[in-house]
N, C-alpha and C positions, 0 to 999 in steps of 0.2 A: 463472433467480430469479426471481420478481416483486416490483418493490419492495413496501416497504411504504408505504398511502397515507398513515396516521398520520405518517409520517417527512416526508412533500412537504408536508403542513397545519404540523407542527413548523415546518419552513424556512419557511415562509410568513409564521408567526406571529414567529419570530427578526428574519425580514427588516422587521417592522411594532414591532420593539424587545421583544419581549416574553420577559424573561429566564428564566419560568418553562418556556416553551418549549425555551430551549434546556439548561436544567439535565437536561427530561423528554429531549432527545437525548443529552444527558451520561450516563445512566442508562443509556439504552437501546442507544447503542454504543459508550461508550468501553472496553470489553473487545475488541469486536471488533477496532476501531482501535490500541489499544496492542498489538496482537497485528502490526498492518499494521508500526507503527514498530518492534517488536522482531527483526520479521523484518530490518528493513535495517540495524538500529543495533546488534543485541546486546548490548545495554546498557540495564539495565533505568530507569537516571537520565536517561540521554539520550533514551531513549523518553518517557518521564515529561515530559518539556521540551519534545520534540515536539508530544506531545498538547496541554499547555497551549497554546504557540504556537497550533495549529491551531484551538482551542477558539475562539480570539482571531479568526483568521482567520474560522470560520464566524459567527462573531458579526457580523464586520465587513461580511463579502461574502455573507450568507445572499438577497440581493436580485438578485445573479449565478445563482441556482440557477434552470436552467429544465427541469422535469419534460419537454416535448416533447425535448430534446437527451439527455437520461439518469437514470439511478436515482439519487437520494438518496444512496443506500448508496454507491454508487459512485464521485460527488461526493463524497463524507466521505471517501472511504478515497481519492482522490485528491490533496484538502488533507493530509493526513495523509503520505503518499506522499512530496509535494515539501517537506514541511519535515520530515519524516526524512533525503532529500538532500539538504537544505541544511545539517544538520546534518552529514552526513559528509562534506562539502565543508570544511567549519569544519572539523571533528574532522582531515579529511584534510591540512591545514596544520598541524596539531601536532607536534611532534618526540616521538614516543613514548621510553620510556628501556626500557630493557632489564631492570626491575624488575617482577617476576611478582607481587610487595604490591601496586604502585602500581594494578594492574588491568591494566597495557597487552599484557599477553599476548593475543595471538590465542585469539579463541572460537570455532572452528565448526562447532556442533551443524547435524547436518541440519535446514532450517528446515521442511519438513514433519511432522520428528517433534513438533515443536511446535506443532502443531495441536489444538486440544479434540476433545477426540470420538475414538476409532476408527474410527466411522463415516466422518466428514467426513475423517479425513486419507487411508482406504481408496477412496472413488469418488474423492478429487482425483488421487492417485496414481493410480489407474485411466485417469481422464481425462485424465491428461498419458502415459503409457504408449501413447496412442490416436494423440497429435500426430504429425504428423509430425517428422522430428527436429528440421528446420532452425527448425521454430516454437514446439516445446521449448523448445529451446536460446535462442531468441530471449525468449520468455516466463518462463524461469527468470531470467536475465543481469536482464532489465530489473525483475522484481515480485518474486524471491527477491535478490539481489546485489546491487537497486538501482540499476545501471548505465543512464544517460540513452541515449537511441539511438545520437546519435553513438559514446558510450562502445563501445557494441556492435558498431557497424558497424565502428568500429577494431580492434577486437579479432580480428574475425573474418572481416576482409579484406573486405567485400560494401560495396555501394554504401550510402547512408541510406534510399535510399527500399525498396532489395530489404528491409533487416534491417527495415521500420515496417511494411512488408507482412506478412515472418514473423508479425510480433507480432499484429496485427491478428487475420490469420488464426488463428492459436493461440488469441487471445482469445475471438476466436466460435466457435470449435470446443469449447474449455472450456466456453462458456455455456452452447452447444447440449447437452452432454455432460453438464453438471450439473443441468439444467432438470430 
């Protein structure tokens, strides 16, 4: 998937303090980024908070974006992913009640079913199925379940470097398949 050249330009403008450029990024990317946060948090309010935190970080860190190191869409998604994971860690310290009326019940719908558009869902599922099982499991644990690389290594009983390689290889293969 090719990066949107306008998005790179907008980030450059945000780095220079252009609020209208930040607003344009929000309008163009907030739905997709909200989806990233929802996959990890599974809670609309928490996902909204993560998006707000993310856009504050985007405003402050736009000058750190380097188009030579990756796509703007990936950079934005990484900021949202990290904000959502931080929220998960904070929430993990909370003690949930047994009262389902308080919203503490676990809801685990299939994250892939929440993707917008049947065509995207079908393409992503097909590409995931083509991956080696280890690569697919690593990618799913990292990007759907929101686990960190060390958490995945511990869960799978594998060295950290091996897990990182599996995830990297899986992402590269997904990128190629989805292009």
